C-alpha positions in Angstrom: 0.1 0.1 -0.1 1.2 3.3 -1.0 1.9 6.0 2.1 -1.1 8.1 2.4 0.5 11.3 2.1 3.2 10.6 -0.3 5.2 13.1 -0.6 7.0 13.5 2.1 6.0 16.5 4.3 9.1 18.5 5.2 10.7 21.6 2.6 13.2 19.8 1.0 16.1 21.3 -1.3 15.3 19.4 -4.3 12.4 18.0 -5.2 12.6 14.1 -6.5 10.5 14.2 -10.0 9.8 10.7 -11.5 8.6 10.7 -15.5 7.6 7.4 -16.7 6.2 6.7 -20.6 2.8 4.5 -19.4 0.0 2.8 -21.9 -3.3 3.2 -20.9 -3.1 0.4 -19.3 -0.3 1.2 -17.1 2.3 -0.9 -18.5 5.8 0.9 -18.0 8.2 -2.1 -18.8 10.4 -2.1 -22.1 8.7 0.7 -23.5 10.7 0.5 -26.3 8.6 -1.8 -28.9 5.3 -0.3 -27.8 6.8 3.7 -28.6 6.7 2.9 -32.5 4.7 4.3 -34.9 4.2 7.5 -32.5 5.4 10.8 -32.9 4.9 12.8 -29.7 6.1 17.0 -30.0 7.8 15.0 -27.0 11.7 16.6 -27.6 11.1 19.4 -25.6 9.6 18.9 -23.0 12.8 15.8 -22.5 15.0 18.4 -23.2 13.7 20.7 -20.5 13.3 18.2 -18.3 16.7 17.1 -17.9 18.4 20.6 -18.2 16.3 21.1 -14.8 17.0 18.6 -13.1 21.1 17.5 -11.1 21.1 14.4 -12.1 18.5 10.9 -12.7 18.3 8.6 -9.1 18.2 5.6 -11.4 17.2 1.9 -10.9 19.8 -0.2 -11.2 18.1 -2.0 -14.8 17.5 1.6 -16.2 20.7 2.3 -14.8 22.8 -0.6 -17.1 20.5 0.5 -20.1 21.9 3.9 -20.0 25.2 3.3 -19.5 25.4 0.8 -22.6 24.1 4.0 -24.4 24.5 7.1 -23.4 28.1 7.2 -23.0 28.8 6.0 -26.5 25.5 7.5 -28.3 26.4 9.3 -31.3 24.7 12.5 -32.8 23.0 13.4 -29.4 23.9 17.1 -29.2 24.0 18.4 -26.0 21.3 16.2 -24.3 23.7 13.3 -24.8 26.5 15.7 -23.2 24.2 16.9 -20.4 23.1 13.2 -19.9 26.7 11.6 -19.6 27.9 15.0 -17.4 25.6 15.0 -14.5 25.7 13.0 -11.4 24.1 9.9 -11.2 22.8 8.0 -8.0 21.8 4.2 -8.1 20.4 2.2 -5.9 21.4 -0.8 -5.8 22.3 -4.1 -3.7 23.7 -6.1 -6.6 26.3 -3.9 -8.3 29.8 -3.6 -6.5 31.0 -0.9 -8.8 30.0 1.9 -11.4 30.9 3.6 -13.7 29.0 7.1 -15.6 29.7 9.4 -13.4 28.2 6.9 -10.9 27.7 7.0 -6.3 25.3 4.1 -5.4 23.9 5.8 -1.9 24.7 4.3 1.0 21.9 2.0 3.7 18.5 2.4 3.7 16.7 3.7 0.4 14.2 5.8 2.7 17.1 7.5 4.5 19.6 7.5 1.6 17.0 9.6 -1.1 16.0 11.7 2.3 20.0 12.9 2.3 19.6 13.2 -1.7 16.9 16.3 -1.6 18.3 18.0 1.4 21.6 18.6 -0.6 21.6 21.7 -2.2 21.5 21.2 -6.1 18.5 21.1 -8.6 15.9 18.4 -8.5 16.8 14.6 -8.8 15.1 12.9 -12.0 13.4 9.3 -11.9 14.1 7.8 -15.1 11.6 4.6 -15.7 12.9 1.8 -13.1 9.3 0.9 -12.1 10.4 -0.6 -8.7 12.6 1.8 -7.4 9.6 4.3 -8.3 7.3 2.2 -6.2 8.9 1.7 -3.4 10.2 5.7 -3.3 6.3 5.8 -3.6 5.3 3.4 -0.6 7.7 6.0 1.3 6.4 9.2 0.0 9.1 10.3 -1.5 8.0 11.5 -4.8 7.4 15.4 -5.2 6.0 14.9 -8.4 5.1 12.5 -10.7 5.0 12.7 -15.0 3.2 10.5 -16.8 3.1 10.3 -20.5 0.3 8.4 -21.8 0.7 6.2 -24.8 -3.4 5.3 -26.8 -2.6 2.0 -26.5 -3.6 -0.8 -23.9 -1.1 -4.1 -23.6 -3.4 -5.5 -21.9 -0.3 -7.3 -19.8 3.2 -6.3 -19.0 4.8 -4.7 -15.5 2.3 -1.7 -14.3 3.3 0.8 -12.1 0.5 0.6 -10.2 0.0 -2.9 -8.4 -3.4 -4.1 -7.6 -4.2 -2.8 -4.5 -1.8 0.2 -4.4 -4.4 3.7 -3.9 -2.7 6.7 -4.1 -4.9 10.0 -4.4 -3.3 12.2 -6.8 -3.6 16.0 -8.1 -3.8 16.9 -11.6 -1.0 20.4 -11.6 -0.7 20.0 -14.8 -1.6 18.5 -18.6 -0.6 18.6 -21.9 -1.1 17.4 -25.5 1.4 15.6 -26.8 -0.2 14.9 -30.4 -0.8 10.9 -31.5 -3.0 11.0 -28.8 -0.3 11.0 -26.2 -0.9 13.3 -22.2 1.8 14.3 -20.6 0.1 14.1 -17.1 1.6 15.7 -14.6 0.8 15.1 -10.5 1.8 16.9 -7.5 0.2 15.5 -3.6 -3.2 16.4 -2.4 -2.8 19.1 -0.4 -3.9 18.6 3.3 -3.4 14.4 3.0 
């Protein structure tokens, strides 16, 4: 069950912002195959999102995929340069060493993320990393949830929100990205 107070109160210096690609039925896993055929106008949004962040907070699987791609990707311009130069914070208990300007917060994940939120700097951006996101939501450590929803129902796959999870959300903005896609941005419900 998610924490009723899903964005931990207190005034963090920087926020934890989650950004996810989702189908209408909430599937987030391996979005590359099901994104084919859609041409959303998300380039400026994804660019601004990265440049407004102080670094990604990633789960192990997403980190490994990004670390295999970004350091050697060509033609990615300023976006790729920014992605490669930012510090990465990787939540893992299985990787012994990290590369690509990455470190693993030590100890309890809740305490580690709370400590990262209190550091000076721009917001932390969580890409993908569904298992990490579920943990952060349960601990009340997500300040903003950005869902890029594709007009597609897969019927199976890993869902971001599992059966039994209940989470009250406050829609703070919505935007049509074209191709039937919507960007829905949620924050904590006031007073919950």
